[in-house]
C-alpha positions in Angstrom: 37.6 218.4 8.2 34.3 217.4 9.8 32.8 217.0 13.3 34.6 213.7 13.9 37.9 215.4 13.3 37.0 218.0 15.8 35.8 215.5 18.4 39.1 213.6 18.0 40.8 216.9 19.0 38.4 217.2 21.9 39.3 213.8 23.2 43.0 214.6 23.1 42.4 217.9 24.9 40.3 216.1 27.6 43.0 213.4 28.0 45.8 215.9 28.4 44.0 218.7 30.3 40.6 217.5 31.4 39.9 217.4 35.1 42.8 219.8 35.9 41.8 221.7 39.1 44.4 224.6 39.4 45.1 226.1 42.8 44.1 229.8 42.8 46.8 231.9 41.1 49.1 229.0 40.9 50.0 229.8 37.3 51.9 232.9 36.2 51.3 234.6 32.9 53.9 233.8 30.2 53.1 236.7 28.0 50.3 238.1 26.0 48.4 236.4 23.2 47.4 237.9 19.8 44.0 238.7 21.2 45.6 241.1 23.8 44.9 239.0 26.9 47.5 237.4 29.1 48.5 233.9 28.1 48.9 231.2 30.7 50.5 227.8 30.5 47.1 226.1 30.1 46.3 228.3 27.2 49.5 227.4 25.4 49.2 223.7 26.1 45.7 223.6 24.7 46.6 225.6 21.6 49.6 223.4 20.9 47.3 220.4 21.1 44.8 221.8 18.7 47.2 223.3 16.2 49.2 220.1 16.1 46.2 218.0 15.5 45.0 220.4 12.7 48.5 220.1 11.0 48.1 216.3 11.0 45.0 216.6 8.9 47.3 217.8 5.9 44.5 220.1 4.7 44.9 223.8 3.7 43.6 225.8 6.7 43.7 229.5 7.7 43.9 229.4 11.5 43.0 232.3 13.8 43.7 231.6 17.5 43.5 233.8 20.5 47.2 233.1 21.5 49.1 232.6 18.3 47.2 234.9 16.1 47.0 233.9 12.4 48.7 230.9 11.0 48.4 229.1 7.6 48.7 225.4 6.9 49.5 225.3 3.2 47.5 228.0 1.5 43.8 228.7 1.2 41.3 226.3 2.7 38.7 226.9 5.4 39.2 229.4 8.2 39.4 227.9 11.7 38.7 230.0 14.7 40.2 228.7 18.0 39.8 229.7 21.6 42.1 227.2 23.2 40.8 227.9 26.8 37.7 230.0 27.0 37.5 230.9 30.8 41.2 230.9 31.4 40.8 233.3 34.3 38.5 230.7 35.8 41.1 228.0 35.2 43.9 229.8 36.9 41.7 231.0 39.8 40.6 227.4 40.5 37.0 228.0 39.3 35.9 224.8 37.5 34.1 226.4 34.5 36.1 226.6 31.2 36.3 225.0 27.8 37.9 224.8 24.4 36.1 226.1 21.4 36.8 225.5 17.6 34.7 226.9 14.8 35.2 226.2 11.1 34.1 228.7 8.4 34.0 228.4 4.6 34.6 232.2 4.3 35.8 235.1 6.4 32.5 236.1 8.2 30.6 234.7 11.2 27.8 233.8 8.7 30.1 231.4 6.8 30.7 229.2 9.9 29.7 225.7 9.0 30.8 223.7 12.0 31.4 224.2 15.7 32.7 222.2 18.6 32.9 223.1 22.2 34.2 220.7 25.0 33.7 221.4 28.7 37.2 220.5 29.9 36.1 219.6 33.5 33.2 217.2 32.6 34.2 216.1 29.1 30.7 217.1 27.9 30.7 217.9 24.2 28.6 220.3 22.2 28.8 220.5 18.4 26.8 221.8 15.4 26.9 221.6 11.7 25.1 224.2 9.5 21.7 222.8 8.5 22.2 219.7 10.6 21.3 220.9 14.1 23.1 221.1 17.4 24.1 218.3 19.7 25.1 217.6 23.3 27.0 214.3 23.7 25.3 213.0 20.6 21.8 214.0 21.5 20.0 216.7 19.5 19.3 219.8 21.5 17.1 222.9 21.3 16.9 226.2 23.0 14.3 227.3 25.6 11.1 228.2 23.8 9.0 229.4 26.8 9.1 233.2 27.0 10.0 233.4 30.7 13.4 234.8 31.7 14.4 231.9 34.0 18.0 232.3 33.8 20.0 235.3 32.3 23.7 234.8 32.0 26.1 237.7 31.3 29.8 238.6 30.7 31.1 241.7 32.5 34.7 242.6 31.4 34.4 245.8 33.4 31.6 245.4 36.0 31.4 249.0 36.9 30.7 249.9 33.4 28.9 246.8 31.9 26.4 245.8 34.7 24.6 249.2 34.8 24.2 248.8 31.0 22.3 245.5 31.4 20.7 246.0 34.8 17.1 246.3 33.4 17.4 242.9 31.9 19.0 241.3 34.9 16.4 242.8 37.2 13.6 241.0 35.2 15.3 237.6 35.5 14.4 234.9 38.0 18.1 234.1 38.3 21.3 235.6 36.9 24.8 234.1 36.5 28.2 235.6 35.4 30.0 232.3 34.6 33.1 233.6 32.8 33.3 231.5 29.7 31.3 232.9 26.7 31.5 229.8 24.5 30.3 227.6 27.3 27.5 230.0 28.2 26.3 229.9 24.6 26.6 226.1 24.5 24.3 225.8 27.5 21.9 228.4 26.0 21.7 226.1 23.0 21.1 223.2 25.4 18.1 225.1 26.9 19.7 225.7 30.4 20.0 229.5 29.9 17.3 231.8 28.6 19.4 234.7 27.5 23.0 235.6 27.4 24.3 239.1 27.1 27.7 240.6 26.8 27.7 244.5 26.7 31.4 244.9 25.9 32.6 244.1 22.3 33.6 240.5 21.9 36.2 238.9 19.6 34.9 236.5 17.0 36.7 233.4 18.4 34.9 234.0 21.8 31.5 233.5 20.2 31.9 232.0 16.7 31.2 228.4 17.8 28.4 229.5 20.0 26.8 231.5 17.3 26.4 228.4 15.1 25.3 226.3 18.1 22.6 228.8 19.2 21.2 229.3 15.7 21.1 225.6 14.9 19.3 224.8 18.3 16.6 227.3 17.3 17.8 230.5 19.2 18.3 234.1 18.1 21.8 235.7 18.0 22.4 239.5 17.3 24.3 242.4 18.7 22.7 244.4 21.6 20.9 246.6 19.1 19.2 243.7 17.4 21.5 243.7 14.3 22.6 240.5 12.7 26.2 239.5 13.5 26.4 237.2 10.4 28.4 239.7 8.3 31.0 240.5 10.9 34.6 239.5 10.0 35.8 236.3 11.7 39.2 237.7 12.9 41.2 238.9 15.9 39.5 242.3 16.4 36.7 243.0 18.9 33.5 243.4 17.1 30.2 243.8 18.8 28.3 243.5 22.1 26.3 240.3 22.1 22.7 239.2 22.8 21.6 235.5 22.3 18.2 234.2 23.3 16.4 230.9 23.2 13.4 232.3 21.2 12.2 235.2 19.2 9.9 236.2 22.1 12.7 236.1 24.6 14.9 238.1 22.3 12.4 240.8 21.7 11.7 241.1 25.4 15.5 241.4 26.1 15.9 244.0 23.4 13.1 246.1 24.8 14.6 245.9 28.3 18.1 246.8 27.1 17.2 249.6 24.7 13.9 251.0 26.1 
């Protein structure tokens, strides 16, 4: 499996799902996924496309997906972390900001991720990265913001009343803030240089940020938990792991850590 294989899956996703503009609350939940969140028809459709395409590769793979949980194709092989629709609440509420994310790991930790692919399902824009090979946007090599000004801070707030006060010092220093609702896509745009810092104070699951971790680090950014500890040794699985902080540069990251932790 390589980036070309992942891009082929992305093209199928965009052909089948891309450009869909759902009316607010038009889709009812069809159950709960393995990650604990509600599953909607668009989640299931995207997951079926991705897993079906992976099965056609006829390679041993250990799949971990937000909806289906764990599944093996043959035995052994690389671990594939899938978030079929990241930003599914956006999708069902009619907000056009959601994506599919796929990360491939040689082992069972975040640090073993060797390839990542994220596709914006509304625009068709593709982001991908390979370990040691850099990060790309639609085929063009990209890099994070290196200037140390907090132009745009993006954040995720699963429980706004609890999460926003925790990060208010950082948000208050930013020129602009955004809560966009799709962690993988937030991280992809940070790698692109459009976002200065991304913070998620509630623990995230690895398939939410696995692809974004490789993309940010390959584009020159810094990615830790909110205390400044590496996330490379975290297990790439279904459990929630750590609050996240990603920045375009070391200077931005140190400034964000100081604002968050005093």
